[in-house]
C-alpha positions in Angstrom: 59.9 -0.8 -39.7 62.8 -0.3 -40.3 66.2 -0.4 -38.1 67.8 3.6 -37.9 68.1 5.5 -35.4 64.8 6.6 -33.6 62.9 10.7 -34.2 61.6 12.6 -31.9 58.2 13.6 -34.0 55.9 15.8 -31.9 52.1 15.7 -31.9 49.5 17.3 -30.4 46.9 15.2 -28.9 43.5 16.2 -27.1 43.2 15.8 -23.1 40.1 13.0 -23.6 42.9 11.2 -26.0 45.9 11.7 -23.7 44.0 10.1 -20.9 43.0 7.1 -22.9 46.5 6.3 -24.1 47.8 6.5 -21.2 45.2 4.4 -19.5 45.4 1.7 -22.5 49.4 2.1 -22.2 49.2 1.4 -18.6 46.7 -1.7 -19.2 49.4 -3.4 -21.4 52.6 -2.5 -19.3 54.2 -0.1 -21.7 55.0 3.6 -22.1 52.8 6.1 -24.0 55.8 6.5 -26.6 55.2 2.4 -27.2 51.4 2.1 -27.3 51.7 5.1 -30.0 54.3 3.1 -31.9 52.5 -0.2 -32.2 49.5 1.4 -32.7 50.8 3.6 -35.9 52.5 0.2 -36.7 49.1 -2.0 -36.8 47.2 1.1 -38.6 50.1 0.9 -41.4 50.3 -2.5 -42.1 
């Protein structure tokens, strides 16, 4: 979705969601930001 330079977009997540994101990221071998990018791409396409 685009090749422009990335922007930082702050979002607020409750502690339980952060924990779930971090666990899934660890399972998939990526960091939190990459997992969120993947999830947003999947949701939006």
